[in-house]
C-alpha positions as CSV (number, residue, x, y, z in Angstrom):
1,M,-17.4,-4.2,-2.3
2,Q,-13.9,-2.9,-1.6
3,N,-12.1,-4.3,-4.6
4,A,-14.7,-3.0,-7.1
5,R,-14.3,0.5,-5.5
6,D,-10.6,0.3,-5.9
7,R,-11.0,-0.5,-9.6
8,L,-13.6,2.1,-10.4
9,S,-12.4,5.2,-8.5
10,G,-8.9,5.6,-9.8
11,P,-7.5,7.9,-12.4
12,A,-8.9,5.9,-15.2
13,A,-12.4,6.5,-14.1
14,K,-14.5,8.8,-16.2
15,N,-13.7,12.4,-15.4
16,G,-16.8,14.1,-16.8
17,E,-15.0,15.9,-19.6
18,G,-17.8,15.9,-22.0
19,P,-20.5,13.3,-23.1
20,G,-19.8,9.9,-24.5
21,V,-17.1,7.4,-23.8
22,L,-13.4,8.1,-24.1
23,V,-11.1,5.7,-26.0
24,E,-8.0,5.3,-23.9
25,S,-6.0,3.1,-26.2
26,V,-6.5,1.1,-29.3
27,S,-4.5,-1.6,-31.0
28,S,-3.7,-0.7,-34.6
29,S,-4.0,-4.3,-35.7
30,S,-7.5,-4.7,-34.2
31,R,-10.8,-4.3,-36.1
32,A,-11.4,-1.0,-34.3
33,G,-7.9,0.2,-35.0
34,K,-8.3,-0.6,-38.7
35,A,-11.6,1.2,-38.8
36,G,-9.8,4.4,-37.7
37,F,-10.3,4.7,-33.9
38,R,-7.6,6.6,-32.1
39,P,-6.7,7.2,-28.5
40,G,-8.5,10.3,-27.3
41,D,-11.6,9.8,-29.5
42,R,-14.9,10.1,-27.6
43,I,-17.6,7.8,-28.8
44,L,-20.9,9.6,-28.7
45,E,-23.2,7.1,-30.4
46,V,-23.2,3.5,-31.5
47,N,-25.6,2.5,-34.2
48,G,-27.5,5.7,-33.7
49,R,-27.9,5.3,-29.9
50,E,-26.3,7.6,-27.5
51,V,-23.8,6.0,-25.1
52,E,-22.7,7.1,-21.6
53,D,-20.4,4.3,-20.6
54,H,-18.6,1.2,-21.9
55,L,-21.6,-1.0,-21.1
56,D,-23.7,0.9,-23.6
57,V,-20.9,0.6,-26.3
58,R,-20.6,-3.1,-25.8
59,F,-24.3,-3.7,-25.8
60,H,-25.1,-1.7,-29.0
61,A,-22.0,-3.1,-30.8
62,A,-22.7,-6.7,-29.9
63,L,-24.2,-7.8,-33.2
64,G,-23.0,-7.4,-36.8
65,D,-21.3,-4.3,-38.2
66,W,-21.4,-1.3,-35.9
67,E,-21.1,2.4,-36.6
68,A,-19.9,4.9,-34.1
69,L,-20.2,8.7,-34.1
70,V,-16.9,9.9,-32.7
71,K,-15.8,13.3,-31.5
72,R,-12.2,14.0,-32.3
73,G,-11.1,17.4,-31.2
74,E,-13.7,19.7,-32.7
75,E,-14.5,17.3,-35.5
76,R,-17.3,14.7,-35.6
77,I,-16.7,11.6,-37.7
78,R,-18.4,8.3,-38.3
79,L,-16.4,5.0,-38.1
80,V,-17.6,1.6,-39.1
81,V,-16.3,-1.6,-37.6
82,P,-17.1,-4.6,-39.8
83,E,-18.8,-7.7,-38.4
84,G,-16.5,-10.3,-37.0
85,P,-15.4,-12.1,-33.8
86,D,-14.4,-9.7,-31.0
87,S,-15.1,-6.5,-32.9
88,L,-14.3,-4.6,-29.7
89,G,-11.0,-6.3,-29.1
90,G,-8.0,-4.0,-28.8
91,L,-10.3,-1.1,-27.9
92,E,-9.7,0.1,-24.3
93,L,-12.6,2.3,-23.1
94,E,-12.6,4.5,-20.0
95,E,-14.2,3.3,-16.8
96,F,-17.0,5.3,-15.3
97,R,-17.2,6.9,-11.9
98,P,-19.8,5.2,-9.8
99,R,-23.1,6.9,-9.0
100,L,-23.0,7.8,-5.4
101,C,-25.3,6.7,-2.6
102,G,-27.9,9.1,-1.4
103,N,-28.9,7.0,1.6
104,R,-27.8,7.7,5.2
105,C,-27.8,4.1,6.5
106,I,-27.5,4.1,10.2
107,F,-25.0,1.2,10.0
108,C,-23.0,2.5,7.0
109,F,-19.5,1.1,7.4
110,V,-17.9,3.9,5.3
111,D,-19.1,6.3,8.0
112,Q,-17.3,4.2,10.6
113,L,-13.9,4.3,9.0
114,P,-11.1,6.3,10.7
115,P,-8.7,8.7,9.0
116,G,-5.9,7.1,7.1
117,V,-7.8,4.4,5.1
118,R,-7.0,4.1,1.4
119,P,-9.2,6.7,-0.3
120,S,-11.1,4.3,-2.5
121,L,-12.8,2.8,0.6
122,L,-14.5,6.2,1.2
123,V,-16.6,5.9,-2.0
124,K,-20.3,5.2,-1.3
125,D,-21.6,3.8,-4.5
126,E,-25.2,3.1,-5.4
127,D,-24.9,1.9,-8.9
128,V,-26.7,-0.9,-10.7
129,R,-23.8,-1.1,-13.2
130,L,-21.4,-2.0,-10.4
131,S,-24.0,-4.5,-9.1
132,F,-24.0,-6.3,-12.5
133,L,-20.3,-6.0,-13.2
134,H,-18.8,-6.7,-9.7
135,G,-21.5,-7.8,-7.4
136,N,-21.7,-4.6,-5.5
137,Y,-25.0,-4.3,-3.5
138,T,-27.5,-1.6,-4.4
139,T,-30.6,-0.6,-2.5
140,L,-32.6,0.4,-5.6
141,S,-34.0,3.2,-3.4
142,T,-33.3,6.0,-5.8
143,I,-33.2,4.1,-9.1
144,R,-34.5,6.1,-12.1
145,E,-37.0,4.9,-14.7
146,R,-34.3,5.2,-17.3
147,E,-32.1,2.9,-15.3
148,I,-34.8,0.3,-14.9
149,E,-35.4,0.3,-18.7
150,R,-31.7,-0.1,-19.3
151,I,-31.5,-3.0,-17.0
152,L,-34.3,-4.7,-18.8
153,E,-33.1,-3.9,-22.3
154,Q,-29.4,-4.8,-21.7
155,R,-30.2,-7.8,-19.5
156,L,-28.0,-6.7,-16.6
157,S,-28.4,-9.9,-14.7
158,P,-27.9,-11.0,-12.0
159,L,-28.2,-7.9,-9.7
160,Y,-27.3,-7.8,-6.0
161,V,-29.8,-5.9,-3.8
162,S,-29.5,-4.7,-0.2
163,V,-33.0,-5.5,1.1
164,H,-32.5,-5.3,4.8
165,A,-36.3,-5.5,5.3
166,V,-39.4,-5.7,3.2
167,D,-41.3,-3.6,5.7
168,E,-40.9,-0.1,4.3
169,D,-40.9,1.6,7.7
170,V,-38.2,-0.6,9.0
171,R,-36.3,-0.2,5.7
172,A,-36.5,3.6,5.9
173,L,-35.2,3.5,9.5
174,L,-32.2,1.5,8.4
175,L,-31.5,3.5,5.2
176,G,-31.8,6.7,7.1
177,V,-34.1,8.2,4.5
178,R,-37.5,7.3,3.1
179,P,-36.8,5.6,-0.3
180,R,-38.1,7.4,-3.4
181,R,-39.3,4.0,-4.6
182,P,-40.8,1.2,-2.6
183,L,-38.7,-1.9,-2.9
184,L,-41.1,-4.7,-3.9
185,P,-42.7,-3.0,-7.0
186,V,-39.2,-2.4,-8.4
187,L,-38.1,-5.9,-7.6
188,D,-41.3,-7.4,-9.2
189,R,-40.7,-5.4,-12.4
190,L,-37.1,-6.7,-12.7
191,L,-38.2,-10.2,-11.9
192,E,-41.0,-10.1,-14.5
193,G,-38.3,-8.9,-17.0
194,K,-36.3,-12.1,-16.2
195,I,-33.6,-10.3,-14.3
196,E,-32.3,-12.5,-11.5
197,V,-31.6,-11.1,-8.1
198,W,-29.5,-12.0,-5.1
199,G,-30.4,-10.3,-1.8
200,Q,-28.7,-9.3,1.4
201,V,-29.9,-8.4,4.9
202,V,-27.5,-6.6,7.2
203,L,-28.9,-7.8,10.5
204,C,-29.2,-5.1,13.2
205,P,-30.3,-6.7,16.5
206,G,-33.7,-5.4,17.7
207,I,-34.5,-3.8,14.3
208,N,-34.7,-6.3,11.5
209,D,-34.2,-9.6,13.2
210,G,-36.9,-11.9,14.6
211,A,-40.3,-11.5,13.1
212,V,-39.1,-8.8,10.7
213,L,-36.4,-11.1,9.3
214,E,-38.9,-13.9,9.0
215,E,-41.3,-11.7,7.0
216,T,-38.5,-10.6,4.7
217,A,-37.4,-14.1,4.0
218,R,-40.9,-15.4,3.4
219,V,-41.9,-12.5,1.1
220,L,-38.7,-12.9,-1.0
221,A,-38.8,-16.7,-1.1
222,G,-42.3,-16.2,-2.6
223,R,-40.5,-14.5,-5.5
224,R,-38.5,-17.6,-6.4
225,P,-37.0,-18.7,-8.8
226,G,-36.0,-15.2,-10.0
227,F,-35.0,-14.1,-6.6
228,L,-32.1,-16.6,-6.1
229,G,-31.3,-16.4,-2.5
230,L,-30.9,-14.2,0.6
231,A,-27.7,-13.7,2.7
232,V,-28.0,-12.5,6.3
233,V,-24.8,-10.9,7.5
234,P,-24.2,-9.3,11.0
235,V,-23.8,-5.6,11.3
236,G,-20.2,-4.5,11.7
237,L,-19.6,-1.8,14.3
238,S,-16.2,-0.1,14.5
239,D,-14.8,2.0,17.3
240,H,-15.1,5.0,15.1
241,R,-18.8,5.1,14.6
242,R,-21.0,7.9,15.9
243,P,-22.9,6.9,19.0
244,D,-26.4,5.5,18.1
245,E,-28.4,3.7,20.8
246,R,-30.4,2.0,18.1
247,L,-27.4,-0.1,17.1
248,R,-25.9,-2.9,19.1
249,P,-23.5,-5.7,18.2
250,V,-24.4,-9.3,17.4
251,T,-23.6,-11.3,20.5
252,P,-23.1,-15.1,20.7
253,E,-26.6,-15.4,22.2
254,I,-28.1,-13.3,19.4
255,A,-26.2,-15.3,16.8
256,R,-27.7,-18.5,18.2
257,D,-31.2,-17.1,18.0
258,V,-30.6,-15.9,14.4
259,L,-29.3,-19.3,13.4
260,D,-32.2,-21.1,15.0
261,G,-34.7,-18.9,13.1
262,I,-32.8,-19.4,9.8
263,D,-32.7,-23.1,10.4
264,R,-36.5,-23.3,10.8
265,L,-37.0,-21.3,7.6
266,Q,-34.5,-23.4,5.6
267,R,-36.2,-26.6,6.6
268,E,-39.6,-25.2,5.5
269,F,-38.3,-23.6,2.3
270,L,-36.4,-26.8,1.3
271,V,-39.6,-28.8,1.4
272,E,-41.7,-26.2,-0.4
273,T,-39.2,-24.9,-3.0
274,G,-36.3,-27.3,-3.1
275,T,-33.9,-24.7,-1.9
276,R,-32.9,-23.4,1.6
277,F,-33.1,-19.9,0.1
278,V,-31.9,-17.9,3.2
279,F,-28.4,-18.4,4.5
280,A,-26.4,-17.0,7.4
281,A,-23.0,-15.6,7.0
282,D,-20.2,-17.6,8.6
283,E,-19.7,-15.1,11.4
284,F,-22.9,-16.2,12.9
285,H,-21.7,-19.8,13.2
286,L,-18.3,-18.7,14.6
287,L,-19.8,-16.3,17.1
288,A,-22.4,-18.9,18.2
289,G,-19.8,-21.6,18.6
290,R,-21.9,-23.8,16.2
291,P,-20.5,-26.3,13.8
292,I,-20.0,-25.1,10.2
293,P,-22.7,-26.5,7.9
294,S,-21.9,-29.2,5.4
295,T,-21.0,-28.6,1.8
296,D,-24.4,-29.7,0.6
297,E,-26.1,-27.2,2.9
298,Y,-24.6,-24.3,1.0
299,E,-26.1,-25.3,-2.3
300,E,-23.2,-24.6,-4.7
301,F,-21.9,-21.7,-2.7
302,G,-23.8,-19.0,-4.5
303,M,-23.1,-16.3,-2.0
304,L,-19.4,-16.7,-1.1
305,E,-18.7,-13.0,-1.6
306,D,-21.1,-12.3,1.2
307,G,-19.1,-14.5,3.6
308,V,-21.7,-17.3,3.3
309,G,-19.8,-20.6,3.1
310,M,-16.3,-19.3,2.9
311,V,-15.2,-21.3,5.9
312,R,-16.7,-24.5,4.6
313,D,-15.2,-23.9,1.2
314,F,-11.8,-23.3,2.9
315,L,-12.1,-26.5,4.9
316,D,-13.0,-28.6,1.9
317,R,-10.2,-27.2,-0.2
318,F,-7.8,-27.7,2.7
319,E,-8.6,-31.4,2.7
320,E,-8.1,-31.6,-1.0
321,A,-4.8,-29.8,-0.9
322,L,-3.6,-31.8,2.1
323,G,-4.4,-35.0,0.2
324,E,-2.3,-33.9,-2.8
325,W,0.8,-33.2,-0.7
326,E,3.8,-35.2,-2.0
327,E,6.3,-36.5,0.5
328,G,9.5,-34.6,0.7
329,P,11.1,-31.8,2.6
330,P,9.3,-28.5,2.4
331,A,11.1,-25.5,0.8
332,I,10.0,-23.4,3.8
333,R,10.4,-25.2,7.1
334,E,9.0,-22.5,9.4
335,L,6.1,-20.2,8.7
336,T,4.2,-17.7,10.8
337,V,0.5,-17.6,9.7
338,V,-1.6,-14.6,10.4
339,S,-5.4,-14.9,10.9
340,G,-8.4,-12.9,12.0
341,A,-9.4,-13.5,15.6
342,L,-12.6,-15.2,14.7
343,F,-11.2,-17.9,12.4
344,A,-8.0,-18.6,14.3
345,P,-9.5,-21.4,16.5
346,L,-10.6,-23.3,13.4
347,L,-7.3,-22.7,11.7
348,A,-5.1,-24.0,14.5
349,P,-6.0,-27.7,14.2
350,L,-5.6,-27.5,10.4
351,L,-2.1,-26.2,10.8
352,R,-1.2,-29.0,13.2
353,R,-2.3,-31.5,10.6
354,A,-0.3,-29.7,8.0
355,E,2.7,-30.0,10.2
356,E,2.3,-33.7,10.5
357,A,2.0,-34.1,6.7
358,T,4.7,-31.8,5.6
359,G,7.3,-31.6,8.4
360,A,7.0,-27.8,8.4
361,R,6.5,-25.9,11.6
362,F,3.8,-23.2,11.9
363,R,3.2,-20.4,14.3
364,L,-0.4,-19.1,14.3
365,V,-0.8,-15.4,15.2
366,P,-4.4,-14.2,15.7
367,V,-4.6,-10.4,15.1
368,K,-6.7,-8.1,17.2
369,N,-8.1,-5.3,15.1
370,A,-6.9,-2.2,16.9
371,F,-7.3,0.0,13.8
372,L,-11.1,-0.4,13.6
373,G,-11.9,-2.0,16.9
374,A,-11.9,-5.3,18.6
375,G,-15.5,-5.9,17.4
376,I,-14.2,-6.2,13.9
377,T,-12.8,-9.8,13.7
378,V,-12.6,-10.7,10.0
379,A,-9.3,-11.0,8.2
380,G,-10.4,-8.9,5.2
381,L,-10.5,-5.8,7.4
382,L,-7.1,-6.1,9.0
383,A,-4.8,-3.1,8.8
384,G,-1.1,-3.4,7.9
385,R,-0.1,-1.7,11.1
386,D,-2.0,-4.2,13.2
387,L,-0.5,-7.1,11.3
388,A,3.0,-5.7,11.7
389,E,2.6,-5.2,15.4
390,A,1.2,-8.7,15.9
391,L,4.0,-10.3,13.9
392,A,6.7,-8.2,15.7
393,G,5.1,-9.1,19.1
394,A,5.2,-12.8,18.2
395,G,8.9,-12.6,17.4
396,A,8.4,-13.5,13.8
397,R,11.6,-13.2,11.8
398,G,11.7,-15.4,8.7
399,H,8.7,-16.2,6.5
400,A,5.2,-15.0,7.4
401,A,1.9,-15.3,5.5
402,V,-1.2,-13.1,5.6
403,P,-4.7,-13.6,4.0
404,A,-4.7,-12.0,0.6
405,E,-8.3,-10.8,1.0
406,A,-6.9,-8.1,3.4
407,I,-5.1,-6.5,0.4
408,S,-6.7,-4.6,-2.5
409,R,-6.3,-6.2,-5.9
410,S,-5.6,-3.1,-7.8
411,A,-3.3,-1.1,-5.4
412,G,-1.7,-3.9,-3.3
413,L,-2.6,-1.9,-0.1
414,F,-4.0,-2.9,3.2
415,L,-7.0,-1.1,4.7
416,D,-4.8,1.6,6.2
417,D,-2.9,2.3,3.0
418,W,0.1,0.3,4.1
419,T,2.0,-1.7,1.4
420,I,3.1,-5.3,1.9
421,E,6.7,-4.1,1.8
422,K,6.1,-1.5,4.6
423,T,4.2,-4.0,6.7
424,A,7.0,-6.6,6.3
425,E,9.6,-4.0,7.2
426,K,7.8,-2.8,10.3
427,A,7.1,-6.5,11.4
428,G,10.8,-7.4,11.0
429,V,10.1,-10.4,8.8
430,E,12.3,-11.6,6.0
431,R,9.4,-12.1,3.6
432,L,5.6,-11.5,3.9
433,H,3.6,-13.8,1.6
434,T,0.0,-13.5,0.7
435,L,-2.3,-16.6,0.7
436,H,-5.4,-16.8,-1.5
437,G,-6.5,-20.1,0.0
438,P,-5.3,-23.4,1.4
439,E,-3.8,-24.4,-2.0
440,D,-1.4,-21.4,-1.7
441,L,-0.3,-22.5,1.7
442,F,0.9,-25.9,0.4
443,R,2.3,-24.3,-2.7
444,L,4.3,-21.9,-0.6
445,L,5.7,-24.8,1.4
446,R,6.5,-26.8,-1.7
447,E,7.9,-24.0,-3.9
448,G,9.1,-21.4,-1.3
449,R,7.3,-18.5,-3.0
450,S,4.0,-16.7,-3.1
451,P,1.6,-17.3,-6.0
452,E,1.0,-14.5,-8.5
453,G,-2.4,-12.7,-8.5
454,G,-4.6,-10.4,-6.6
455,A,-6.7,-10.7,-3.5
456,G,-8.2,-14.0,-2.8
457,D,-10.6,-15.9,-0.6
458,Y,-8.7,-16.8,2.5
459,P,-11.4,-16.6,5.2
460,S,-11.3,-14.6,8.3
């Protein structure tokens, strides 16, 4: 997940200068500060247990008084923090560098990125800690025994697992290596330990669709309720990938076949288990030209981050925001709205309804992804240079709005390392706003300013 990579690969990430966990800052008025912690201390043990990251510290310090063995320069000292609420409050600990991926997935999107992307996107992580903390997907293909024991002890749940296929031969083909550990025994051990799991399949036509996908869904549905659900997302193929005759894009016809198969499975699973269990990413519905499923069919939107139900969620929230509009002249009377190519046909009629309700005028600008390739149609992968070119080509001059999910939370940068300010300047617009969802669109019209905050969930 891009945002998690942005957070965990910056200068604050653990730099490997010795064992333990570095204290970056501490409030003198906090319990830890009063116990004697200082910036620069390195926590080696908590309650007699060695620690390697802040998760270890937080777990072992969770109950009662806690004692830390601290390295300060060449000295080792013991500090005791008394029991009380938020005993770790005011103590800022270093982040860790993610464990890197040893797979060579034939569809790996990092390998398909061109020069010039923001550096954090080039990090290939395979880390169960990031899976627990930020929802990053891990294959579990190289997980060590110590990591499994830690997951079970510290209750790192839920986890997010890239399954792709339960057939080990197919999975090895997709991962580009033979996994050190077969998937199902590891999954079963986690599930028996009451660790909940969300799964994902990156669907590669002709490899893990059809009967392979059906087998994967059935085997994992049999591991309910601990295995919570399975998202099926289409493979993304940029213009910068190495030629590989095994990979081909998801076409509208393939998308319809996938949806038909998932629909059959959902109806069967709903009767047998009370849940549809397997869900198609929104791109399949848009590519196939099929209606977006109803709100109920997404069962509380458990996999929004996978692009499952984002469009339906947007449509529902648009209706709510439109219904809350109060009559009166808008603060911004003309607004150019940028969209990914795939979502633009659904967004156009919504903007017409917003015009009727608010009196504002909208210009919709679908953006072709020249930076990665026309086959990449989602808004979250738009580059600043493509946005600027599209806005300039459309003659946008005043206020324009872009989906906030195209911008990293931490750095405020588009995929190609362009800032919002640079993009606005190159586009020739007065102000470039970011929208986190339909509520922000109406707030922008009402108040004339962008909301505060990081990247959001404006769909592609």
